[in-house]
N, CA, C and O atoms as CSV, one atom per row, in Angstrom:
chain,resi,resn,atom,element,x,y,z
A,1,MET,N,N,133.816,92.857,79.395
A,1,MET,CA,C,133.038,93.010,80.608
A,1,MET,C,C,132.370,94.386,80.589
A,1,MET,O,O,133.024,95.395,80.329
A,2,GLU,N,N,131.097,94.419,80.859
A,2,GLU,CA,C,130.340,95.670,80.810
A,2,GLU,C,C,130.506,96.449,82.109
A,2,GLU,O,O,130.447,95.892,83.205
A,3,TYR,N,N,130.714,97.744,81.955
A,3,TYR,CA,C,130.842,98.629,83.100
A,3,TYR,C,C,129.449,98.890,83.691
A,3,TYR,O,O,128.534,99.260,82.957
A,4,VAL,N,N,129.282,98.709,84.967
A,4,VAL,CA,C,128.016,98.940,85.634
A,4,VAL,C,C,128.184,100.140,86.568
A,4,VAL,O,O,129.004,100.112,87.486
A,5,MET,N,N,127.404,101.185,86.328
A,5,MET,CA,C,127.491,102.400,87.133
A,5,MET,C,C,126.541,102.281,88.316
A,5,MET,O,O,125.374,101.921,88.158
A,6,ARG,N,N,127.045,102.582,89.483
A,6,ARG,CA,C,126.246,102.588,90.704
A,6,ARG,C,C,126.353,103.942,91.371
A,6,ARG,O,O,127.412,104.569,91.341
A,7,THR,N,N,125.284,104.395,91.966
A,7,THR,CA,C,125.316,105.689,92.636
A,7,THR,C,C,125.494,105.473,94.143
A,7,THR,O,O,125.248,104.384,94.662
A,8,ALA,N,N,125.925,106.529,94.827
A,8,ALA,CA,C,126.103,106.412,96.279
A,8,ALA,C,C,124.751,106.316,96.980
A,8,ALA,O,O,124.647,105.740,98.063
A,9,ARG,N,N,123.720,106.880,96.361
A,9,ARG,CA,C,122.401,106.903,96.974
A,9,ARG,C,C,121.683,105.546,96.857
A,9,ARG,O,O,120.864,105.184,97.701
A,10,SER,N,N,122.008,104.825,95.808
A,10,SER,CA,C,121.312,103.576,95.538
A,10,SER,C,C,122.287,102.555,94.991
A,10,SER,O,O,123.240,102.919,94.302
A,11,ALA,N,N,122.073,101.325,95.276
A,11,ALA,CA,C,122.914,100.261,94.765
A,11,ALA,C,C,122.389,99.714,93.445
A,11,ALA,O,O,122.860,98.682,92.965
A,12,ARG,N,N,121.424,100.397,92.864
A,12,ARG,CA,C,120.860,99.938,91.598
A,12,ARG,C,C,121.844,100.154,90.464
A,12,ARG,O,O,122.578,101.143,90.445
A,13,CYS,N,N,121.857,99.244,89.540
A,13,CYS,CA,C,122.737,99.388,88.409
A,13,CYS,C,C,121.988,100.040,87.243
A,13,CYS,O,O,120.757,100.043,87.217
A,14,SER,N,N,122.729,100.590,86.282
A,14,SER,CA,C,122.086,101.357,85.203
A,14,SER,C,C,121.950,100.547,83.917
A,14,SER,O,O,121.516,101.100,82.906
A,15,THR,N,N,122.299,99.272,83.910
A,15,THR,CA,C,122.157,98.503,82.688
A,15,THR,C,C,120.705,98.163,82.459
A,15,THR,O,O,119.917,98.119,83.404
A,16,ARG,N,N,120.342,97.922,81.210
A,16,ARG,CA,C,118.943,97.644,80.870
A,16,ARG,C,C,118.554,96.190,81.130
A,16,ARG,O,O,117.391,95.913,81.424
A,17,GLU,N,N,119.482,95.274,81.032
A,17,GLU,CA,C,119.173,93.867,81.236
A,17,GLU,C,C,119.460,93.474,82.690
A,17,GLU,O,O,120.433,93.921,83.298
A,18,ARG,N,N,118.596,92.641,83.210
A,18,ARG,CA,C,118.778,92.168,84.584
A,18,ARG,C,C,119.938,91.176,84.629
A,18,ARG,O,O,119.984,90.215,83.862
A,19,GLU,N,N,120.862,91.427,85.536
A,19,GLU,CA,C,121.996,90.534,85.693
A,19,GLU,C,C,121.622,89.430,86.677
A,19,GLU,O,O,120.728,89.621,87.501
A,20,PRO,N,N,122.293,88.274,86.607
A,20,PRO,CA,C,122.005,87.196,87.540
A,20,PRO,C,C,122.192,87.670,88.987
A,20,PRO,O,O,123.209,88.276,89.324
A,21,GLY,N,N,121.217,87.391,89.820
A,21,GLY,CA,C,121.269,87.796,91.219
A,21,GLY,C,C,120.767,89.172,91.520
A,21,GLY,O,O,120.705,89.565,92.685
A,22,CYS,N,N,120.402,89.926,90.495
A,22,CYS,CA,C,119.897,91.278,90.698
A,22,CYS,C,C,118.475,91.219,91.257
A,22,CYS,O,O,117.628,90.499,90.727
A,23,THR,N,N,118.217,91.968,92.315
A,23,THR,CA,C,116.878,91.961,92.945
A,23,THR,C,C,116.181,93.299,92.806
A,23,THR,O,O,115.065,93.452,93.303
A,24,CYS,N,N,116.796,94.276,92.148
A,24,CYS,CA,C,116.167,95.590,92.032
A,24,CYS,C,C,115.151,95.561,90.896
A,24,CYS,O,O,115.097,94.613,90.112
A,25,CYS,N,N,114.350,96.618,90.824
A,25,CYS,CA,C,113.345,96.686,89.774
A,25,CYS,C,C,113.632,97.857,88.822
A,25,CYS,O,O,112.726,98.326,88.133
A,26,CYS,N,N,114.869,98.324,88.780
A,26,CYS,CA,C,115.212,99.452,87.912
A,26,CYS,C,C,115.160,99.092,86.437
A,26,CYS,O,O,115.155,99.980,85.585
A,27,HIS,N,N,115.122,97.804,86.124
A,27,HIS,CA,C,115.081,97.361,84.741
A,27,HIS,C,C,113.668,97.414,84.161
A,27,HIS,O,O,113.486,97.244,82.956
A,28,LEU,N,N,112.687,97.646,84.997
A,28,LEU,CA,C,111.286,97.628,84.529
A,28,LEU,C,C,110.949,98.786,83.618
A,28,LEU,O,O,110.111,98.637,82.729
A,29,LYS,N,N,111.573,99.933,83.808
A,29,LYS,CA,C,111.225,101.108,83.033
A,29,LYS,C,C,111.427,100.868,81.523
A,29,LYS,O,O,110.637,101.331,80.700
A,30,SER,N,N,112.483,100.147,81.185
A,30,SER,CA,C,112.716,99.865,79.765
A,30,SER,C,C,111.862,98.700,79.270
A,30,SER,O,O,111.769,98.475,78.064
A,31,ALA,N,N,111.239,97.962,80.179
A,31,ALA,CA,C,110.433,96.806,79.788
A,31,ALA,C,C,108.956,97.153,79.619
A,31,ALA,O,O,108.166,96.294,79.227
A,32,VAL,N,N,108.575,98.378,79.903
A,32,VAL,CA,C,107.184,98.792,79.812
A,32,VAL,C,C,107.051,99.934,78.794
A,32,VAL,O,O,107.823,100.893,78.808
A,33,THR,N,N,106.073,99.808,77.929
A,33,THR,CA,C,105.820,100.835,76.935
A,33,THR,C,C,104.452,101.450,77.213
A,33,THR,O,O,103.462,100.740,77.385
A,34,VAL,N,N,104.413,102.778,77.255
A,34,VAL,CA,C,103.177,103.518,77.431
A,34,VAL,C,C,102.969,104.380,76.193
A,34,VAL,O,O,103.839,105.169,75.826
A,35,SER,N,N,101.816,104.228,75.551
A,35,SER,CA,C,101.534,105.049,74.384
A,35,SER,C,C,100.105,105.524,74.417
A,35,SER,O,O,99.215,104.723,74.702
A,36,PRO,N,N,99.840,106.765,74.144
A,36,PRO,CA,C,100.821,107.847,73.962
A,36,PRO,C,C,101.421,108.266,75.296
A,36,PRO,O,O,100.884,107.939,76.354
A,37,ARG,N,N,102.541,108.995,75.244
A,37,ARG,CA,C,103.316,109.358,76.434
A,37,ARG,C,C,102.789,110.626,77.127
A,37,ARG,O,O,103.242,110.959,78.222
A,38,THR,N,N,101.841,111.332,76.503
A,38,THR,CA,C,101.221,112.522,77.120
A,38,THR,C,C,99.707,112.430,76.981
A,38,THR,O,O,99.197,111.763,76.081
A,39,ALA,N,N,99.000,113.097,77.870
A,39,ALA,CA,C,97.531,113.148,77.805
A,39,ALA,C,C,97.130,114.599,77.617
A,39,ALA,O,O,97.576,115.478,78.355
A,40,HIS,N,N,96.271,114.849,76.607
A,40,HIS,CA,C,95.840,116.193,76.276
A,40,HIS,C,C,94.345,116.343,76.567
A,40,HIS,O,O,93.537,115.484,76.214
A,41,PHE,N,N,93.999,117.458,77.223
A,41,PHE,CA,C,92.622,117.743,77.587
A,41,PHE,C,C,92.307,119.193,77.307
A,41,PHE,O,O,93.216,120.013,77.170
A,42,SER,N,N,91.027,119.522,77.220
A,42,SER,CA,C,90.606,120.916,77.190
A,42,SER,C,C,90.206,121.301,78.622
A,42,SER,O,O,90.063,120.430,79.480
A,43,ALA,N,N,90.030,122.580,78.876
A,43,ALA,CA,C,89.657,123.029,80.213
A,43,ALA,C,C,88.258,122.522,80.612
A,43,ALA,O,O,87.927,122.458,81.796
A,44,GLU,N,N,87.451,122.167,79.609
A,44,GLU,CA,C,86.114,121.628,79.866
A,44,GLU,C,C,86.143,120.170,80.291
A,44,GLU,O,O,85.128,119.644,80.748
A,45,GLY,N,N,87.282,119.508,80.151
A,45,GLY,CA,C,87.405,118.102,80.523
A,45,GLY,C,C,87.536,117.211,79.321
A,45,GLY,O,O,87.715,117.701,78.206
A,46,GLY,N,N,87.451,115.900,79.517
A,46,GLY,CA,C,87.557,114.959,78.419
A,46,GLY,C,C,88.091,113.623,78.896
A,46,GLY,O,O,88.225,113.370,80.093
A,47,LEU,N,N,88.396,112.769,77.915
A,47,LEU,CA,C,88.879,111.414,78.171
A,47,LEU,C,C,90.098,111.162,77.306
A,47,LEU,O,O,90.131,111.550,76.138
A,48,SER,N,N,91.102,110.512,77.880
A,48,SER,CA,C,92.299,110.134,77.146
A,48,SER,C,C,92.561,108.648,77.421
A,48,SER,O,O,92.531,108.205,78.569
A,49,MET,N,N,92.817,107.892,76.358
A,49,MET,CA,C,93.053,106.452,76.482
A,49,MET,C,C,94.515,106.148,76.146
A,49,MET,O,O,95.058,106.671,75.173
A,50,HIS,N,N,95.145,105.293,76.963
A,50,HIS,CA,C,96.548,104.958,76.796
A,50,HIS,C,C,96.732,103.452,76.896
A,50,HIS,O,O,95.989,102.787,77.618
A,51,ASN,N,N,97.706,102.905,76.187
A,51,ASN,CA,C,98.044,101.485,76.260
A,51,ASN,C,C,99.309,101.308,77.093
A,51,ASN,O,O,100.291,102.024,76.899
A,52,ILE,N,N,99.283,100.367,78.006
A,52,ILE,CA,C,100.439,100.014,78.803
A,52,ILE,C,C,100.793,98.577,78.427
A,52,ILE,O,O,100.003,97.659,78.648
A,53,MET,N,N,101.996,98.385,77.852
A,53,MET,CA,C,102.410,97.056,77.406
A,53,MET,C,C,103.607,96.575,78.204
A,53,MET,O,O,104.610,97.277,78.329
A,54,ASN,N,N,103.491,95.377,78.740
A,54,ASN,CA,C,104.554,94.723,79.493
A,54,ASN,C,C,105.376,93.899,78.484
A,54,ASN,O,O,104.912,92.856,78.022
A,55,MET,N,N,106.574,94.352,78.145
A,55,MET,CA,C,107.414,93.650,77.194
A,55,MET,C,C,108.424,92.751,77.903
A,55,MET,O,O,109.281,92.160,77.247
A,56,SER,N,N,108.342,92.637,79.224
A,56,SER,CA,C,109.277,91.783,79.963
A,56,SER,C,C,108.746,90.354,80.008
A,56,SER,O,O,107.699,90.046,79.438
A,57,LYS,N,N,109.482,89.495,80.692
A,57,LYS,CA,C,109.090,88.105,80.814
A,57,LYS,C,C,108.527,87.818,82.220
A,57,LYS,O,O,108.339,86.657,82.583
A,58,THR,N,N,108.263,88.861,83.000
A,58,THR,CA,C,107.729,88.686,84.360
A,58,THR,C,C,106.407,89.423,84.501
A,58,THR,O,O,106.112,90.355,83.753
A,59,ARG,N,N,105.601,88.975,85.496
A,59,ARG,CA,C,104.347,89.665,85.809
A,59,ARG,C,C,104.690,90.985,86.511
A,59,ARG,O,O,105.635,91.064,87.296
A,60,LEU,N,N,103.910,91.995,86.211
A,60,LEU,CA,C,104.070,93.292,86.847
A,60,LEU,C,C,102.801,93.687,87.556
A,60,LEU,O,O,101.701,93.443,87.059
A,61,ALA,N,N,102.945,94.292,88.708
A,61,ALA,CA,C,101.829,94.934,89.387
A,61,ALA,C,C,102.000,96.422,89.170
A,61,ALA,O,O,103.095,96.951,89.363
A,62,ILE,N,N,100.930,97.113,88.769
A,62,ILE,CA,C,101.002,98.553,88.553
A,62,ILE,C,C,99.985,99.271,89.435
A,62,ILE,O,O,98.935,98.733,89.783
A,63,LYS,N,N,100.336,100.491,89.776
A,63,LYS,CA,C,99.475,101.372,90.543
A,63,LYS,C,C,99.531,102.729,89.875
A,63,LYS,O,O,100.611,103.209,89.532
A,64,ILE,N,N,98.383,103.351,89.688
A,64,ILE,CA,C,98.319,104.662,89.032
A,64,ILE,C,C,98.077,105.719,90.103
A,64,ILE,O,O,97.150,105.597,90.905
A,65,THR,N,N,98.911,106.752,90.114
A,65,THR,CA,C,98.745,107.890,91.008
A,65,THR,C,C,98.578,109.164,90.181
A,65,THR,O,O,98.964,109.214,89.013
A,66,CYS,N,N,98.010,110.167,90.789
A,66,CYS,CA,C,97.757,111.428,90.073
A,66,CYS,C,C,98.025,112.592,91.016
A,66,CYS,O,O,97.812,112.486,92.223
A,67,SER,N,N,98.496,113.708,90.453
A,67,SER,CA,C,98.797,114.886,91.259
A,67,SER,C,C,97.539,115.652,91.684
A,67,SER,O,O,97.615,116.493,92.579
A,68,ASP,N,N,96.391,115.381,91.067
A,68,ASP,CA,C,95.129,116.051,91.439
A,68,ASP,C,C,93.957,115.087,91.252
A,68,ASP,O,O,93.418,114.949,90.154
A,69,ASN,N,N,93.580,114.432,92.333
A,69,ASN,CA,C,92.505,113.444,92.262
A,69,ASN,C,C,91.123,114.074,92.216
A,69,ASN,O,O,90.142,113.362,92.001
A,70,THR,N,N,91.010,115.385,92.409
A,70,THR,CA,C,89.699,116.026,92.294
A,70,THR,C,C,89.334,116.316,90.844
A,70,THR,O,O,88.153,116.338,90.498
A,71,LEU,N,N,90.327,116.537,89.995
A,71,LEU,CA,C,90.062,116.818,88.571
A,71,LEU,C,C,90.138,115.564,87.699
A,71,LEU,O,O,89.481,115.498,86.660
A,72,TYR,N,N,90.917,114.587,88.101
A,72,TYR,CA,C,91.154,113.409,87.245
A,72,TYR,C,C,90.660,112.125,87.888
A,72,TYR,O,O,90.719,111.954,89.105
A,73,ARG,N,N,90.167,111.223,87.037
A,73,ARG,CA,C,89.791,109.864,87.452
A,73,ARG,C,C,90.486,108.899,86.497
A,73,ARG,O,O,90.501,109.117,85.286
A,74,VAL,N,N,91.060,107.833,87.049
A,74,VAL,CA,C,91.740,106.843,86.226
A,74,VAL,C,C,91.148,105.479,86.455
A,74,VAL,O,O,90.676,105.159,87.546
A,75,THR,N,N,91.179,104.675,85.402
A,75,THR,CA,C,90.741,103.285,85.460
A,75,THR,C,C,91.692,102.451,84.646
A,75,THR,O,O,91.901,102.779,83.478
A,76,PRO,N,N,92.268,101.430,85.151
A,76,PRO,CA,C,92.248,100.918,86.521
A,76,PRO,C,C,93.262,101.672,87.380
A,76,PRO,O,O,94.209,102.268,86.868
A,77,VAL,N,N,93.044,101.631,88.696
A,77,VAL,CA,C,94.020,102.218,89.624
A,77,VAL,C,C,95.104,101.193,89.915
A,77,VAL,O,O,96.285,101.539,89.967
A,78,TYR,N,N,94.717,99.928,90.106
A,78,TYR,CA,C,95.643,98.830,90.304
A,78,TYR,C,C,95.400,97.800,89.230
A,78,TYR,O,O,94.263,97.604,88.799
A,79,ALA,N,N,96.466,97.131,88.785
A,79,ALA,CA,C,96.312,96.076,87.775
A,79,ALA,C,C,97.540,95.158,87.783
A,79,ALA,O,O,98.649,95.563,88.130
A,80,ILE,N,N,97.296,93.916,87.388
A,80,ILE,CA,C,98.369,92.975,87.133
A,80,ILE,C,C,98.519,92.894,85.616
A,80,ILE,O,O,97.539,92.687,84.900
A,81,VAL,N,N,99.751,93.057,85.128
A,81,VAL,CA,C,100.016,93.008,83.693
A,81,VAL,C,C,100.895,91.783,83.441
A,81,VAL,O,O,102.044,91.725,83.879
A,82,GLU,N,N,100.343,90.827,82.742
A,82,GLU,CA,C,101.087,89.601,82.417
A,82,GLU,C,C,102.141,89.903,81.359
A,82,GLU,O,O,102.057,90.929,80.684
A,83,PRO,N,N,103.136,89.025,81.203
A,83,PRO,CA,C,104.165,89.240,80.173
A,83,PRO,C,C,103.541,89.383,78.778
A,83,PRO,O,O,102.669,88.602,78.398
A,84,GLU,N,N,103.990,90.368,78.038
A,84,GLU,CA,C,103.545,90.684,76.683
A,84,GLU,C,C,102.058,90.974,76.593
A,84,GLU,O,O,101.463,90.805,75.529
A,85,GLU,N,N,101.446,91.407,77.684
A,85,GLU,CA,C,100.053,91.785,77.699
A,85,GLU,C,C,99.905,93.314,77.599
A,85,GLU,O,O,100.782,94.057,78.039
A,86,VAL,N,N,98.812,93.760,77.031
A,86,VAL,CA,C,98.529,95.194,76.923
A,86,VAL,C,C,97.262,95.478,77.721
A,86,VAL,O,O,96.266,94.769,77.576
A,87,ILE,N,N,97.293,96.512,78.564
A,87,ILE,CA,C,96.082,96.936,79.239
A,87,ILE,C,C,95.800,98.368,78.799
A,87,ILE,O,O,96.700,99.110,78.405
A,88,VAL,N,N,94.531,98.729,78.877
A,88,VAL,CA,C,94.107,100.072,78.487
A,88,VAL,C,C,93.920,100.913,79.749
A,88,VAL,O,O,93.226,100.501,80.678
A,89,LEU,N,N,94.536,102.079,79.779
A,89,LEU,CA,C,94.397,103.037,80.870
A,89,LEU,C,C,93.524,104.179,80.407
A,89,LEU,O,O,93.835,104.845,79.419
A,90,ASN,N,N,92.431,104.410,81.116
A,90,ASN,CA,C,91.504,105.515,80.805
A,90,ASN,C,C,91.727,106.623,81.820
A,90,ASN,O,O,91.699,106.389,83.028
A,91,ILE,N,N,91.951,107.847,81.312
A,91,ILE,CA,C,92.123,109.014,82.148
A,91,ILE,C,C,91.008,109.989,81.832
A,91,ILE,O,O,90.894,110.463,80.701
A,92,GLY,N,N,90.188,110.289,82.819
A,92,GLY,CA,C,89.098,111.240,82.627
A,92,GLY,C,C,89.365,112.508,83.402
A,92,GLY,O,O,89.898,112.475,84.512
A,93,ARG,N,N,88.988,113.633,82.804
A,93,ARG,CA,C,89.160,114.931,83.450
A,93,ARG,C,C,87.828,115.672,83.462
A,93,ARG,O,O,87.132,115.721,82.448
A,94,ILE,N,N,87.472,116.255,84.623
A,94,ILE,CA,C,86.267,117.071,84.689
A,94,ILE,C,C,86.648,118.522,84.428
A,94,ILE,O,O,87.830,118.858,84.363
A,95,GLU,N,N,85.652,119.370,84.281
A,95,GLU,CA,C,85.920,120.775,84.021
A,95,GLU,C,C,86.610,121.416,85.212
A,95,GLU,O,O,86.239,121.199,86.366
A,96,GLY,N,N,87.628,122.215,84.896
A,96,GLY,CA,C,88.375,122.879,85.937
A,96,GLY,C,C,89.453,123.780,85.360
A,96,GLY,O,O,89.660,123.823,84.147
A,97,VAL,N,N,90.121,124.481,86.221
A,97,VAL,CA,C,91.154,125.423,85.788
A,97,VAL,C,C,92.339,124.652,85.149
A,97,VAL,O,O,92.697,123.559,85.587
A,98,ALA,N,N,92.920,125.253,84.119
A,98,ALA,CA,C,94.066,124.630,83.436
A,98,ALA,C,C,95.317,124.837,84.311
A,98,ALA,O,O,95.656,125.963,84.675
A,99,LYS,N,N,95.981,123.738,84.633
A,99,LYS,CA,C,97.229,123.792,85.405
A,99,LYS,C,C,98.076,122.574,85.095
A,99,LYS,O,O,97.601,121.632,84.461
A,100,LYS,N,N,99.314,122.583,85.531
A,100,LYS,CA,C,100.219,121.458,85.286
A,100,LYS,C,C,99.894,120.340,86.240
A,100,LYS,O,O,99.817,120.548,87.451
A,101,ASP,N,N,99.704,119.158,85.703
A,101,ASP,CA,C,99.480,117.952,86.526
A,101,ASP,C,C,100.251,116.812,85.895
A,101,ASP,O,O,100.737,116.918,84.769
A,102,ARG,N,N,100.357,115.722,86.633
A,102,ARG,CA,C,101.037,114.545,86.111
A,102,ARG,C,C,100.366,113.284,86.658
A,102,ARG,O,O,99.705,113.292,87.697
A,103,LEU,N,N,100.569,112.211,85.911
A,103,LEU,CA,C,100.069,110.907,86.298
A,103,LEU,C,C,101.295,110.020,86.491
A,103,LEU,O,O,102.211,110.055,85.670
A,104,GLY,N,N,101.330,109.243,87.537
A,104,GLY,CA,C,102.447,108.348,87.796
A,104,GLY,C,C,102.020,106.905,87.645
A,104,GLY,O,O,101.003,106.495,88.205
A,105,ILE,N,N,102.787,106.129,86.891
A,105,ILE,CA,C,102.550,104.693,86.774
A,105,ILE,C,C,103.641,104.010,87.572
A,105,ILE,O,O,104.794,103.974,87.142
A,106,LEU,N,N,103.290,103.464,88.737
A,106,LEU,CA,C,104.237,102.774,89.600
A,106,LEU,C,C,104.207,101.294,89.265
A,106,LEU,O,O,103.135,100.710,89.102
A,107,MET,N,N,105.398,100.678,89.160
A,107,MET,CA,C,105.490,99.279,88.742
A,107,MET,C,C,106.437,98.507,89.649
A,107,MET,O,O,107.458,99.033,90.091
A,108,ILE,N,N,106.089,97.255,89.920
A,108,ILE,CA,C,106.963,96.328,90.632
A,108,ILE,C,C,106.826,94.945,90.020
A,108,ILE,O,O,105.782,94.599,89.466
A,109,ASP,N,N,107.890,94.156,90.126
A,109,ASP,CA,C,107.788,92.732,89.759
A,109,ASP,C,C,106.838,92.056,90.739
A,109,ASP,O,O,106.892,92.332,91.937
A,110,TYR,N,N,105.973,91.176,90.251
A,110,TYR,CA,C,105.036,90.526,91.148
A,110,TYR,C,C,104.842,89.089,90.714
A,110,TYR,O,O,104.298,88.818,89.643
A,111,SER,N,N,105.288,88.174,91.548
A,111,SER,CA,C,105.123,86.753,91.225
A,111,SER,C,C,104.060,86.100,92.123
A,111,SER,O,O,103.835,84.892,92.039
A,112,GLY,N,N,103.415,86.890,92.972
A,112,GLY,CA,C,102.423,86.363,93.898
A,112,GLY,C,C,101.115,86.034,93.196
A,112,GLY,O,O,100.972,86.234,91.990
A,113,THR,N,N,100.156,85.522,93.977
A,113,THR,CA,C,98.867,85.155,93.428
A,113,THR,C,C,97.761,86.113,93.826
A,113,THR,O,O,96.638,85.990,93.337
A,114,GLY,N,N,98.052,87.062,94.701
A,114,GLY,CA,C,97.032,88.023,95.154
A,114,GLY,C,C,96.782,89.096,94.103
A,114,GLY,O,O,97.261,89.011,92.972
A,115,ASN,N,N,96.022,90.102,94.505
A,115,ASN,CA,C,95.746,91.186,93.564
A,115,ASN,C,C,96.854,92.267,93.640
A,115,ASN,O,O,97.731,92.212,94.502
A,116,ALA,N,N,96.791,93.220,92.741
A,116,ALA,CA,C,97.837,94.229,92.639
A,116,ALA,C,C,97.854,95.155,93.865
A,116,ALA,O,O,98.916,95.633,94.263
A,117,LYS,N,N,96.709,95.402,94.449
A,117,LYS,CA,C,96.653,96.285,95.621
A,117,LYS,C,C,97.455,95.678,96.773
A,117,LYS,O,O,98.158,96.392,97.488
A,118,ASP,N,N,97.350,94.374,96.947
A,118,ASP,CA,C,98.114,93.690,97.993
A,118,ASP,C,C,99.607,93.758,97.735
A,118,ASP,O,O,100.398,93.812,98.677
A,119,ALA,N,N,100.001,93.755,96.468
A,119,ALA,CA,C,101.421,93.790,96.110
A,119,ALA,C,C,102.087,95.082,96.586
A,119,ALA,O,O,103.262,95.067,96.953
A,120,PHE,N,N,101.360,96.188,96.585
A,120,PHE,CA,C,101.931,97.458,96.970
A,120,PHE,C,C,101.874,97.731,98.469
A,120,PHE,O,O,102.342,98.776,98.920
A,121,LYS,N,N,101.306,96.805,99.252
A,121,LYS,CA,C,101.239,96.988,100.699
A,121,LYS,C,C,102.568,96.669,101.378
A,121,LYS,O,O,102.786,97.057,102.525
A,122,ARG,N,N,103.454,95.967,100.680
A,122,ARG,CA,C,104.763,95.646,101.259
A,122,ARG,C,C,105.604,96.909,101.312
A,122,ARG,O,O,105.738,97.610,100.309
A,123,SER,N,N,106.172,97.204,102.476
A,123,SER,CA,C,106.929,98.445,102.645
A,123,SER,C,C,108.373,98.341,102.157
A,123,SER,O,O,109.042,99.363,102.011
A,124,ASP,N,N,108.864,97.133,101.904
A,124,ASP,CA,C,110.264,96.980,101.492
A,124,ASP,C,C,110.460,97.133,99.992
A,124,ASP,O,O,111.597,97.068,99.525
A,125,LEU,N,N,109.414,97.332,99.231
A,125,LEU,CA,C,109.537,97.451,97.776
A,125,LEU,C,C,109.700,98.913,97.359
A,125,LEU,O,O,109.106,99.819,97.943
A,126,ARG,N,N,110.518,99.110,96.338
A,126,ARG,CA,C,110.701,100.434,95.760
A,126,ARG,C,C,110.213,100.392,94.317
A,126,ARG,O,O,110.933,99.911,93.442
A,127,PRO,N,N,109.024,100.880,94.056
A,127,PRO,CA,C,108.500,100.817,92.695
A,127,PRO,C,C,109.219,101.776,91.745
A,127,PRO,O,O,109.751,102.807,92.155
A,128,VAL,N,N,109.218,101.409,90.485
A,128,VAL,CA,C,109.731,102.258,89.414
A,128,VAL,C,C,108.543,103.084,88.916
A,128,VAL,O,O,107.425,102.574,88.845
A,129,THR,N,N,108.776,104.359,88.569
A,129,THR,CA,C,107.693,105.238,88.159
A,129,THR,C,C,107.937,105.770,86.754
A,129,THR,O,O,109.043,106.186,86.410
A,130,ILE,N,N,106.876,105.746,85.950
A,130,ILE,CA,C,106.869,106.422,84.655
A,130,ILE,C,C,105.863,107.555,84.786
A,130,ILE,O,O,104.704,107.322,85.130
A,131,ASN,N,N,106.295,108.773,84.516
A,131,ASN,CA,C,105.424,109.942,84.615
A,131,ASN,C,C,104.797,110.284,83.288
A,131,ASN,O,O,105.467,110.269,82.256
A,132,ILE,N,N,103.523,110.591,83.308
A,132,ILE,CA,C,102.772,111.006,82.105
A,132,ILE,C,C,102.300,112.445,82.349
A,132,ILE,O,O,101.512,112.676,83.265
A,133,PRO,N,N,102.762,113.416,81.554
A,133,PRO,CA,C,102.277,114.770,81.713
A,133,PRO,C,C,100.815,114.878,81.310
A,133,PRO,O,O,100.407,114.310,80.298
A,134,LEU,N,N,100.020,115.604,82.096
A,134,LEU,CA,C,98.614,115.863,81.807
A,134,LEU,C,C,98.503,117.314,81.333
A,134,LEU,O,O,98.545,118.239,82.144
A,135,ILE,N,N,98.365,117.506,80.041
A,135,ILE,CA,C,98.418,118.828,79.423
A,135,ILE,C,C,96.995,119.304,79.155
A,135,ILE,O,O,96.194,118.604,78.536
A,136,VAL,N,N,96.698,120.514,79.637
A,136,VAL,CA,C,95.365,121.094,79.460
A,136,VAL,C,C,95.502,122.378,78.630
A,136,VAL,O,O,96.261,123.286,78.968
A,137,LYS,N,N,94.738,122.415,77.534
A,137,LYS,CA,C,94.713,123.590,76.687
A,137,LYS,C,C,93.664,124.545,77.226
A,137,LYS,O,O,92.529,124.143,77.480
A,138,GLU,N,N,94.027,125.789,77.400
A,138,GLU,CA,C,93.068,126.770,77.901
A,138,GLU,C,C,92.082,127.139,76.820
A,138,GLU,O,O,92.439,127.250,75.647
A,139,ALA,N,N,90.834,127.330,77.220
A,139,ALA,CA,C,89.780,127.637,76.251
A,139,ALA,C,C,89.838,129.088,75.802
A,139,ALA,O,O,89.020,129.514,74.986
């Protein structure tokens, strides 16, 4: 029998595989691959392309957030990722001061028929986040 660790703050389990009856989404982090895991830019700006692959057997809704929306633009902001599908994430940066920023990829299981933006309107969901460091080299 496998030991399942639970924290006092959350009833989520730490195993990688979803157990029967589990309704949490903590297993999604291991089911999604993002490559490359960091984005590099110059202070003059630039473009970085990343692949997001859903290796699970369920549909995922994703939402992209950023710590500085004035310097960075991302496409797509919302997306549905089918099982074993790869989507391309484009991160654009305009000229600006070099500082530490991050991009967040929020994910939830989604079996509905609507779009990804509607999936994140539910307040009872707790999305899983993968953080991507946005590294800027000073000129």
